A tleap script that builds the chain and sets N, CA, C and O, in Angstrom:
source leaprc.protein.ff14SB
mol = sequence {
  NMET HIE LEU GLY ARG CYS LYS THR ASP ASP
  GLU ASN GLN LYS ILE GLU GLU PHE SER LYS
  TRP VAL LEU ASP VAL GLY ASP SER LYS VAL
  ASP ASN ILE HIE PRO GLY ASP ILE PHE SER
  ASP LEU GLU ILE VAL ILE PRO LYS ARG PHE
  LEU LEU GLU LYS PHE THR ASN SER VAL LYS
  TYR ILE VAL ASP ASN THR TYR PRO ASP PHE
  VAL LYS ASN MET LYS SER HIE THR TYR SER
  LYS GLU ARG ALA ILE LEU SER PRO ALA ASN
  ALA ILE VAL ASP TYR VAL ASN THR HIE VAL
  LEU CYS LEU ILE PRO GLU CALA
}
set mol.1.N position { 283.485 166.889 -137.081 }
set mol.1.CA position { 282.805 166.042 -136.143 }
set mol.1.C position { 282.044 166.931 -135.173 }
set mol.1.O position { 282.511 168.002 -134.787 }
set mol.2.N position { 280.852 166.460 -134.784 }
set mol.2.CA position { 280.044 167.206 -133.818 }
set mol.2.C position { 279.538 166.242 -132.748 }
set mol.2.O position { 278.822 165.285 -133.044 }
set mol.3.N position { 279.917 166.505 -131.514 }
set mol.3.CA position { 279.395 165.732 -130.398 }
set mol.3.C position { 278.536 166.673 -129.541 }
set mol.3.O position { 278.816 167.869 -129.457 }
set mol.4.N position { 277.522 166.142 -128.926 }
set mol.4.CA position { 276.596 166.953 -128.141 }
set mol.4.C position { 277.240 167.642 -126.967 }
set mol.4.O position { 278.355 167.302 -126.569 }
set mol.5.N position { 276.546 168.601 -126.415 }
set mol.5.CA position { 277.019 169.339 -125.250 }
set mol.5.C position { 276.352 168.763 -124.006 }
set mol.5.O position { 275.226 168.269 -124.065 }
set mol.6.N position { 277.047 168.832 -122.899 }
set mol.6.CA position { 276.533 168.317 -121.627 }
set mol.6.C position { 276.170 169.454 -120.706 }
set mol.6.O position { 276.313 170.631 -121.037 }
set mol.7.N position { 275.690 169.061 -119.526 }
set mol.7.CA position { 275.240 170.066 -118.555 }
set mol.7.C position { 276.367 170.707 -117.775 }
set mol.7.O position { 276.219 171.825 -117.283 }
set mol.8.N position { 277.504 170.013 -117.652 }
set mol.8.CA position { 278.581 170.557 -116.837 }
set mol.8.C position { 279.814 170.859 -117.689 }
set mol.8.O position { 280.025 170.242 -118.733 }
set mol.9.N position { 280.617 171.807 -117.234 }
set mol.9.CA position { 281.848 172.153 -117.923 }
set mol.9.C position { 282.807 170.968 -117.961 }
set mol.9.O position { 283.500 170.762 -118.958 }
set mol.10.N position { 282.851 170.184 -116.877 }
set mol.10.CA position { 283.722 169.023 -116.817 }
set mol.10.C position { 283.350 168.004 -117.907 }
set mol.10.O position { 284.229 167.478 -118.589 }
set mol.11.N position { 282.052 167.730 -118.067 }
set mol.11.CA position { 281.603 166.798 -119.112 }
set mol.11.C position { 281.919 167.349 -120.498 }
set mol.11.O position { 282.339 166.603 -121.383 }
set mol.12.N position { 281.722 168.635 -120.687 }
set mol.12.CA position { 282.027 169.258 -121.982 }
set mol.12.C position { 283.504 169.171 -122.304 }
set mol.12.O position { 283.878 168.943 -123.455 }
set mol.13.N position { 284.355 169.352 -121.291 }
set mol.13.CA position { 285.800 169.254 -121.496 }
set mol.13.C position { 286.175 167.830 -121.901 }
set mol.13.O position { 287.026 167.642 -122.771 }
set mol.14.N position { 285.554 166.829 -121.285 }
set mol.14.CA position { 285.831 165.432 -121.623 }
set mol.14.C position { 285.412 165.147 -123.067 }
set mol.14.O position { 286.110 164.431 -123.784 }
set mol.15.N position { 284.285 165.700 -123.491 }
set mol.15.CA position { 283.821 165.505 -124.860 }
set mol.15.C position { 284.789 166.156 -125.836 }
set mol.15.O position { 285.117 165.564 -126.865 }
set mol.16.N position { 285.250 167.360 -125.532 }
set mol.16.CA position { 286.208 168.035 -126.398 }
set mol.16.C position { 287.515 167.266 -126.500 }
set mol.16.O position { 288.104 167.178 -127.577 }
set mol.17.N position { 287.967 166.712 -125.390 }
set mol.17.CA position { 289.199 165.925 -125.375 }
set mol.17.C position { 289.026 164.670 -126.222 }
set mol.17.O position { 289.919 164.316 -126.992 }
set mol.18.N position { 287.887 163.993 -126.088 }
set mol.18.CA position { 287.629 162.795 -126.884 }
set mol.18.C position { 287.537 163.159 -128.371 }
set mol.18.O position { 288.089 162.454 -129.216 }
set mol.19.N position { 286.849 164.245 -128.686 }
set mol.19.CA position { 286.728 164.674 -130.094 }
set mol.19.C position { 288.091 164.920 -130.707 }
set mol.19.O position { 288.359 164.508 -131.836 }
set mol.20.N position { 288.960 165.600 -129.953 }
set mol.20.CA position { 290.305 165.882 -130.459 }
set mol.20.C position { 291.056 164.579 -130.678 }
set mol.20.O position { 291.749 164.433 -131.685 }
set mol.21.N position { 290.935 163.630 -129.760 }
set mol.21.CA position { 291.635 162.358 -129.900 }
set mol.21.C position { 291.147 161.603 -131.137 }
set mol.21.O position { 291.958 161.048 -131.879 }
set mol.22.N position { 289.830 161.575 -131.368 }
set mol.22.CA position { 289.290 160.887 -132.552 }
set mol.22.C position { 289.810 161.528 -133.832 }
set mol.22.O position { 290.168 160.826 -134.778 }
set mol.23.N position { 289.854 162.859 -133.867 }
set mol.23.CA position { 290.387 163.541 -135.040 }
set mol.23.C position { 291.888 163.237 -135.216 }
set mol.23.O position { 292.370 163.086 -136.339 }
set mol.24.N position { 292.609 163.152 -134.100 }
set mol.24.CA position { 294.036 162.794 -134.173 }
set mol.24.C position { 294.226 161.370 -134.697 }
set mol.24.O position { 295.189 161.094 -135.412 }
set mol.25.N position { 293.317 160.476 -134.343 }
set mol.25.CA position { 293.383 159.117 -134.892 }
set mol.25.C position { 293.271 159.194 -136.414 }
set mol.25.O position { 294.054 158.565 -137.126 }
set mol.26.N position { 292.314 159.951 -136.909 }
set mol.26.CA position { 292.140 160.104 -138.339 }
set mol.26.C position { 293.315 160.737 -139.036 }
set mol.26.O position { 293.564 160.472 -140.212 }
set mol.27.N position { 294.047 161.581 -138.315 }
set mol.27.CA position { 295.205 162.265 -138.882 }
set mol.27.C position { 296.522 161.533 -138.573 }
set mol.27.O position { 297.603 162.071 -138.810 }
set mol.28.N position { 296.423 160.302 -138.041 }
set mol.28.CA position { 297.590 159.476 -137.702 }
set mol.28.C position { 298.533 160.160 -136.716 }
set mol.28.O position { 299.753 160.057 -136.837 }
set mol.29.N position { 297.962 160.853 -135.748 }
set mol.29.CA position { 298.765 161.571 -134.748 }
set mol.29.C position { 298.733 160.886 -133.377 }
set mol.29.O position { 299.050 161.520 -132.371 }
set mol.30.N position { 298.357 159.606 -133.320 }
set mol.30.CA position { 298.281 158.891 -132.049 }
set mol.30.C position { 299.352 157.804 -131.993 }
set mol.30.O position { 299.902 157.404 -133.018 }
set mol.31.N position { 299.638 157.335 -130.780 }
set mol.31.CA position { 300.648 156.288 -130.599 }
set mol.31.C position { 300.169 154.982 -131.228 }
set mol.31.O position { 298.996 154.618 -131.136 }
set mol.32.N position { 301.099 154.296 -131.863 }
set mol.32.CA position { 300.823 152.995 -132.456 }
set mol.32.C position { 301.306 151.881 -131.534 }
set mol.32.O position { 302.232 152.076 -130.747 }
set mol.33.N position { 300.683 150.727 -131.634 }
set mol.33.CA position { 301.124 149.579 -130.849 }
set mol.33.C position { 302.450 149.062 -131.343 }
set mol.33.O position { 303.274 148.627 -130.539 }
set mol.34.N position { 302.685 149.097 -132.653 }
set mol.34.CA position { 303.919 148.599 -133.253 }
set mol.34.C position { 304.594 149.714 -134.059 }
set mol.34.O position { 304.539 149.690 -135.289 }
set mol.35.N position { 305.225 150.687 -133.400 }
set mol.35.CA position { 305.858 151.777 -134.138 }
set mol.35.C position { 306.891 151.241 -135.130 }
set mol.35.O position { 307.637 150.314 -134.818 }
set mol.36.N position { 306.929 151.825 -136.313 }
set mol.36.CA position { 307.879 151.429 -137.329 }
set mol.36.C position { 307.448 150.280 -138.193 }
set mol.36.O position { 308.045 150.040 -139.243 }
set mol.37.N position { 306.410 149.552 -137.776 }
set mol.37.CA position { 305.880 148.441 -138.565 }
set mol.37.C position { 305.101 149.025 -139.749 }
set mol.37.O position { 304.498 150.090 -139.619 }
set mol.38.N position { 305.104 148.350 -140.888 }
set mol.38.CA position { 304.372 148.883 -142.049 }
set mol.38.C position { 302.876 148.920 -141.816 }
set mol.38.O position { 302.155 149.639 -142.509 }
set mol.39.N position { 302.403 148.153 -140.847 }
set mol.39.CA position { 300.979 148.157 -140.530 }
set mol.39.C position { 300.694 148.928 -139.240 }
set mol.39.O position { 299.639 148.758 -138.630 }
set mol.40.N position { 301.635 149.773 -138.830 }
set mol.40.CA position { 301.521 150.422 -137.521 }
set mol.40.C position { 300.287 151.317 -137.409 }
set mol.40.O position { 299.802 151.553 -136.303 }
set mol.41.N position { 299.780 151.811 -138.519 }
set mol.41.CA position { 298.604 152.686 -138.437 }
set mol.41.C position { 297.311 151.876 -138.249 }
set mol.41.O position { 296.241 152.460 -138.078 }
set mol.42.N position { 297.401 150.547 -138.280 }
set mol.42.CA position { 296.219 149.719 -138.126 }
set mol.42.C position { 295.874 149.430 -136.677 }
set mol.42.O position { 294.726 149.116 -136.365 }
set mol.43.N position { 296.856 149.531 -135.785 }
set mol.43.CA position { 296.641 149.264 -134.380 }
set mol.43.C position { 297.112 150.456 -133.578 }
set mol.43.O position { 298.280 150.839 -133.639 }
set mol.44.N position { 296.197 151.037 -132.828 }
set mol.44.CA position { 296.524 152.219 -132.055 }
set mol.44.C position { 296.319 151.955 -130.574 }
set mol.44.O position { 295.630 151.011 -130.190 }
set mol.45.N position { 296.915 152.786 -129.758 }
set mol.45.CA position { 296.739 152.728 -128.310 }
set mol.45.C position { 295.539 153.601 -127.951 }
set mol.45.O position { 295.525 154.795 -128.248 }
set mol.46.N position { 294.541 153.008 -127.316 }
set mol.46.CA position { 293.376 153.779 -126.865 }
set mol.46.C position { 293.612 154.126 -125.394 }
set mol.46.O position { 293.751 153.228 -124.563 }
set mol.47.N position { 293.660 155.412 -125.068 }
set mol.47.CA position { 293.884 155.808 -123.667 }
set mol.47.C position { 292.806 155.217 -122.754 }
set mol.47.O position { 291.628 155.176 -123.108 }
set mol.48.N position { 293.228 154.767 -121.590 }
set mol.48.CA position { 292.315 154.129 -120.633 }
set mol.48.C position { 291.122 155.016 -120.300 }
set mol.48.O position { 290.034 154.508 -120.031 }
set mol.49.N position { 291.309 156.323 -120.312 }
set mol.49.CA position { 290.215 157.221 -119.949 }
set mol.49.C position { 289.052 157.166 -120.956 }
set mol.49.O position { 287.950 157.624 -120.653 }
set mol.50.N position { 289.298 156.605 -122.156 }
set mol.50.CA position { 288.242 156.489 -123.169 }
set mol.50.C position { 287.619 155.102 -123.214 }
set mol.50.O position { 286.682 154.869 -123.978 }
set mol.51.N position { 288.125 154.184 -122.408 }
set mol.51.CA position { 287.592 152.832 -122.405 }
set mol.51.C position { 286.458 152.704 -121.400 }
set mol.51.O position { 286.459 153.374 -120.368 }
set mol.52.N position { 285.497 151.850 -121.700 }
set mol.52.CA position { 284.424 151.587 -120.753 }
set mol.52.C position { 284.955 150.697 -119.643 }
set mol.52.O position { 285.783 149.814 -119.869 }
set mol.53.N position { 284.464 150.949 -118.450 }
set mol.53.CA position { 284.772 150.054 -117.355 }
set mol.53.C position { 284.050 148.736 -117.606 }
set mol.53.O position { 283.188 148.664 -118.481 }
set mol.54.N position { 284.377 147.731 -116.877 }
set mol.54.CA position { 283.698 146.437 -117.044 }
set mol.54.C position { 282.278 146.543 -116.500 }
set mol.54.O position { 282.056 146.828 -115.323 }
set mol.55.N position { 281.348 146.309 -117.378 }
set mol.55.CA position { 279.933 146.297 -117.013 }
set mol.55.C position { 279.404 144.900 -117.224 }
set mol.55.O position { 279.970 144.121 -117.991 }
set mol.56.N position { 278.315 144.582 -116.543 }
set mol.56.CA position { 277.683 143.293 -116.767 }
set mol.56.C position { 277.265 143.162 -118.218 }
set mol.56.O position { 277.411 142.099 -118.821 }
set mol.57.N position { 276.738 144.258 -118.784 }
set mol.57.CA position { 276.307 144.250 -120.184 }
set mol.57.C position { 276.707 145.595 -120.789 }
set mol.57.O position { 275.971 146.578 -120.692 }
set mol.58.N position { 277.888 145.622 -121.415 }
set mol.58.CA position { 278.388 146.896 -121.952 }
set mol.58.C position { 277.550 147.389 -123.123 }
set mol.58.O position { 277.420 148.599 -123.307 }
set mol.59.N position { 276.974 146.487 -123.927 }
set mol.59.CA position { 276.116 146.925 -125.043 }
set mol.59.C position { 274.888 147.631 -124.498 }
set mol.59.O position { 274.487 148.669 -125.024 }
set mol.60.N position { 274.289 147.085 -123.454 }
set mol.60.CA position { 273.133 147.741 -122.822 }
set mol.60.C position { 273.534 149.130 -122.329 }
set mol.60.O position { 272.794 150.095 -122.521 }
set mol.61.N position { 274.690 149.234 -121.701 }
set mol.61.CA position { 275.171 150.522 -121.200 }
set mol.61.C position { 275.326 151.529 -122.327 }
set mol.61.O position { 274.889 152.674 -122.206 }
set mol.62.N position { 275.950 151.104 -123.430 }
set mol.62.CA position { 276.181 151.999 -124.565 }
set mol.62.C position { 274.848 152.423 -125.184 }
set mol.62.O position { 274.641 153.606 -125.451 }
set mol.63.N position { 273.947 151.471 -125.413 }
set mol.63.CA position { 272.639 151.784 -126.011 }
set mol.63.C position { 271.834 152.690 -125.096 }
set mol.63.O position { 271.260 153.676 -125.557 }
set mol.64.N position { 271.782 152.380 -123.823 }
set mol.64.CA position { 271.016 153.213 -122.878 }
set mol.64.C position { 271.530 154.637 -122.811 }
set mol.64.O position { 270.749 155.572 -122.628 }
set mol.65.N position { 272.843 154.814 -122.958 }
set mol.65.CA position { 273.404 156.172 -122.889 }
set mol.65.C position { 273.349 156.899 -124.223 }
set mol.65.O position { 273.297 158.129 -124.250 }
set mol.66.N position { 273.360 156.168 -125.327 }
set mol.66.CA position { 273.279 156.780 -126.641 }
set mol.66.C position { 271.832 157.074 -127.000 }
set mol.66.O position { 271.529 158.091 -127.625 }
set mol.67.N position { 270.945 156.178 -126.601 }
set mol.67.CA position { 269.514 156.311 -126.916 }
set mol.67.C position { 268.687 156.311 -125.631 }
set mol.67.O position { 267.944 155.362 -125.380 }
set mol.68.N position { 268.805 157.366 -124.810 }
set mol.68.CA position { 267.990 157.390 -123.580 }
set mol.68.C position { 266.498 157.431 -123.930 }
set mol.68.O position { 266.095 158.086 -124.892 }
set mol.69.N position { 265.685 156.723 -123.135 }
set mol.69.CA position { 264.244 156.663 -123.377 }
set mol.69.C position { 263.934 156.204 -124.798 }
set mol.69.O position { 263.080 156.783 -125.469 }
set mol.70.N position { 264.627 155.166 -125.253 }
set mol.70.CA position { 264.507 154.703 -126.632 }
set mol.70.C position { 263.057 154.417 -127.029 }
set mol.70.O position { 262.578 154.906 -128.052 }
set mol.71.N position { 262.371 153.627 -126.217 }
set mol.71.CA position { 261.005 153.218 -126.583 }
set mol.71.C position { 260.096 154.413 -126.747 }
set mol.71.O position { 259.274 154.460 -127.662 }
set mol.72.N position { 260.244 155.369 -125.867 }
set mol.72.CA position { 259.414 156.576 -125.926 }
set mol.72.C position { 259.723 157.430 -127.164 }
set mol.72.O position { 258.831 158.078 -127.711 }
set mol.73.N position { 260.970 157.427 -127.596 }
set mol.73.CA position { 261.409 158.308 -128.703 }
set mol.73.C position { 261.703 157.626 -130.017 }
set mol.73.O position { 262.108 158.288 -130.971 }
set mol.74.N position { 261.511 156.317 -130.097 }
set mol.74.CA position { 261.976 155.574 -131.257 }
set mol.74.C position { 261.320 155.966 -132.575 }
set mol.74.O position { 261.881 155.690 -133.635 }
set mol.75.N position { 260.174 156.587 -132.545 }
set mol.75.CA position { 259.499 156.994 -133.770 }
set mol.75.C position { 259.886 158.403 -134.235 }
set mol.75.O position { 259.431 158.858 -135.284 }
set mol.76.N position { 260.703 159.071 -133.473 }
set mol.76.CA position { 261.125 160.414 -133.802 }
set mol.76.C position { 262.343 160.379 -134.726 }
set mol.76.O position { 263.392 159.853 -134.354 }
set mol.77.N position { 262.205 160.936 -135.925 }
set mol.77.CA position { 263.314 160.969 -136.869 }
set mol.77.C position { 264.470 161.813 -136.340 }
set mol.77.O position { 265.636 161.457 -136.514 }
set mol.78.N position { 264.147 162.922 -135.699 }
set mol.78.CA position { 265.188 163.787 -135.135 }
set mol.78.C position { 265.979 163.048 -134.070 }
set mol.78.O position { 267.208 163.102 -134.057 }
set mol.79.N position { 265.287 162.367 -133.189 }
set mol.79.CA position { 265.930 161.600 -132.120 }
set mol.79.C position { 266.904 160.575 -132.711 }
set mol.79.O position { 268.033 160.444 -132.239 }
set mol.80.N position { 266.473 159.867 -133.720 }
set mol.80.CA position { 267.302 158.807 -134.301 }
set mol.80.C position { 268.493 159.362 -135.078 }
set mol.80.O position { 269.601 158.835 -134.970 }
set mol.81.N position { 268.277 160.419 -135.856 }
set mol.81.CA position { 269.382 160.909 -136.694 }
set mol.81.C position { 270.428 161.709 -135.943 }
set mol.81.O position { 271.484 162.015 -136.497 }
set mol.82.N position { 270.156 162.053 -134.695 }
set mol.82.CA position { 271.122 162.786 -133.887 }
set mol.82.C position { 272.058 161.850 -133.102 }
set mol.82.O position { 272.911 162.321 -132.349 }
set mol.83.N position { 271.904 160.535 -133.275 }
set mol.83.CA position { 272.661 159.572 -132.485 }
set mol.83.C position { 273.232 158.483 -133.366 }
set mol.83.O position { 272.673 158.161 -134.414 }
set mol.84.N position { 274.357 157.914 -132.935 }
set mol.84.CA position { 274.944 156.795 -133.655 }
set mol.84.C position { 275.865 156.004 -132.721 }
set mol.84.O position { 276.488 156.557 -131.815 }
set mol.85.N position { 275.928 154.724 -132.967 }
set mol.85.CA position { 276.896 153.860 -132.292 }
set mol.85.C position { 277.784 153.298 -133.398 }
set mol.85.O position { 277.295 152.652 -134.324 }
set mol.86.N position { 279.074 153.543 -133.300 }
set mol.86.CA position { 280.017 153.074 -134.305 }
set mol.86.C position { 280.666 151.789 -133.837 }
set mol.86.O position { 280.910 151.605 -132.644 }
set mol.87.N position { 280.944 150.904 -134.776 }
set mol.87.CA position { 281.573 149.629 -134.440 }
set mol.87.C position { 282.557 149.239 -135.542 }
set mol.87.O position { 282.320 149.507 -136.720 }
set mol.88.N position { 283.662 148.605 -135.148 }
set mol.88.CA position { 284.635 148.193 -136.150 }
set mol.88.C position { 284.308 146.867 -136.833 }
set mol.88.O position { 284.983 146.491 -137.791 }
set mol.89.N position { 283.278 146.148 -136.356 }
set mol.89.CA position { 282.989 144.839 -136.904 }
set mol.89.C position { 281.484 144.611 -137.076 }
set mol.89.O position { 280.687 144.994 -136.220 }
set mol.90.N position { 281.113 143.986 -138.186 }
set mol.90.CA position { 279.690 143.716 -138.451 }
set mol.90.C position { 279.068 142.815 -137.406 }
set mol.90.O position { 277.878 142.947 -137.118 }
set mol.91.N position { 279.826 141.911 -136.835 }
set mol.91.CA position { 279.277 141.030 -135.792 }
set mol.91.C position { 278.829 141.833 -134.580 }
set mol.91.O position { 277.826 141.497 -133.949 }
set mol.92.N position { 279.555 142.882 -134.250 }
set mol.92.CA position { 279.158 143.735 -133.135 }
set mol.92.C position { 277.944 144.554 -133.512 }
set mol.92.O position { 277.049 144.752 -132.690 }
set mol.93.N position { 277.900 145.038 -134.752 }
set mol.93.CA position { 276.721 145.765 -135.232 }
set mol.93.C position { 275.478 144.891 -135.120 }
set mol.93.O position { 274.430 145.345 -134.660 }
set mol.94.N position { 275.599 143.645 -135.540 }
set mol.94.CA position { 274.469 142.704 -135.434 }
set mol.94.C position { 274.029 142.516 -133.998 }
set mol.94.O position { 272.832 142.478 -133.713 }
set mol.95.N position { 274.985 142.399 -133.092 }
set mol.95.CA position { 274.679 142.217 -131.672 }
set mol.95.C position { 273.945 143.447 -131.113 }
set mol.95.O position { 272.954 143.313 -130.395 }
set mol.96.N position { 274.443 144.645 -131.451 }
set mol.96.CA position { 273.804 145.887 -130.987 }
set mol.96.C position { 272.409 145.987 -131.582 }
set mol.96.O position { 271.459 146.311 -130.868 }
set mol.97.N position { 272.264 145.718 -132.873 }
set mol.97.CA position { 270.953 145.785 -133.517 }
set mol.97.C position { 269.963 144.819 -132.858 }
set mol.97.O position { 268.811 145.176 -132.614 }
set mol.98.N position { 270.410 143.613 -132.577 }
set mol.98.CA position { 269.531 142.636 -131.914 }
set mol.98.C position { 269.098 143.144 -130.558 }
set mol.98.O position { 267.933 143.010 -130.184 }
set mol.99.N position { 270.025 143.726 -129.818 }
set mol.99.CA position { 269.683 144.288 -128.500 }
set mol.99.C position { 268.621 145.373 -128.622 }
set mol.99.O position { 267.651 145.390 -127.864 }
set mol.100.N position { 268.809 146.282 -129.583 }
set mol.100.CA position { 267.861 147.385 -129.763 }
set mol.100.C position { 266.504 146.839 -130.204 }
set mol.100.O position { 265.472 147.288 -129.704 }
set mol.101.N position { 266.486 145.894 -131.116 }
set mol.101.CA position { 265.206 145.320 -131.568 }
set mol.101.C position { 264.446 144.657 -130.417 }
set mol.101.O position { 263.215 144.670 -130.385 }
set mol.102.N position { 265.182 144.087 -129.487 }
set mol.102.CA position { 264.520 143.464 -128.319 }
set mol.102.C position { 263.903 144.497 -127.380 }
set mol.102.O position { 263.067 144.153 -126.545 }
set mol.103.N position { 264.306 145.750 -127.510 }
set mol.103.CA position { 263.711 146.809 -126.684 }
set mol.103.C position { 262.340 147.242 -127.188 }
set mol.103.O position { 261.551 147.800 -126.425 }
set mol.104.N position { 262.051 146.998 -128.443 }
set mol.104.CA position { 260.808 147.451 -129.041 }
set mol.104.C position { 259.673 146.543 -128.555 }
set mol.104.O position { 259.722 145.325 -128.727 }
set mol.105.N position { 258.650 147.157 -127.943 }
set mol.105.CA position { 257.546 146.335 -127.444 }
set mol.105.C position { 256.764 145.710 -128.599 }
set mol.105.O position { 256.665 146.282 -129.685 }
set mol.106.N position { 256.215 144.531 -128.339 }
set mol.106.CA position { 255.408 143.851 -129.344 }
set mol.106.C position { 254.103 144.620 -129.552 }
set mol.106.O position { 253.540 145.179 -128.611 }
set mol.107.N position { 253.637 144.638 -130.790 }
set mol.107.CA position { 252.393 145.365 -131.095 }
set mol.107.C position { 251.171 144.574 -130.658 }
set mol.107.O position { 250.042 145.032 -130.836 }
savepdb mol mol.pdb
quit
């Protein structure tokens, strides 16, 4: 996994901590909601420090931070392939896609 680098050491440390946690999820090294249950690996505890605070529009917040200056850079292949928003459900993907499509100015 590769996540970008930030301007400050504190931000870089937070990214490294998040990266390690995501890898630990993949390696089943995180706390489960129902320990001992046969489906325990399906539900995990996400540490509060990795959750978004309540925003008026959390999708807008995620898109704006993942794709800064989207309209200006949307035609750049490098810009697009260096970023991604992951979602566990297709309904959320559709919602995010609709939001991004609404950002594109009409020709």
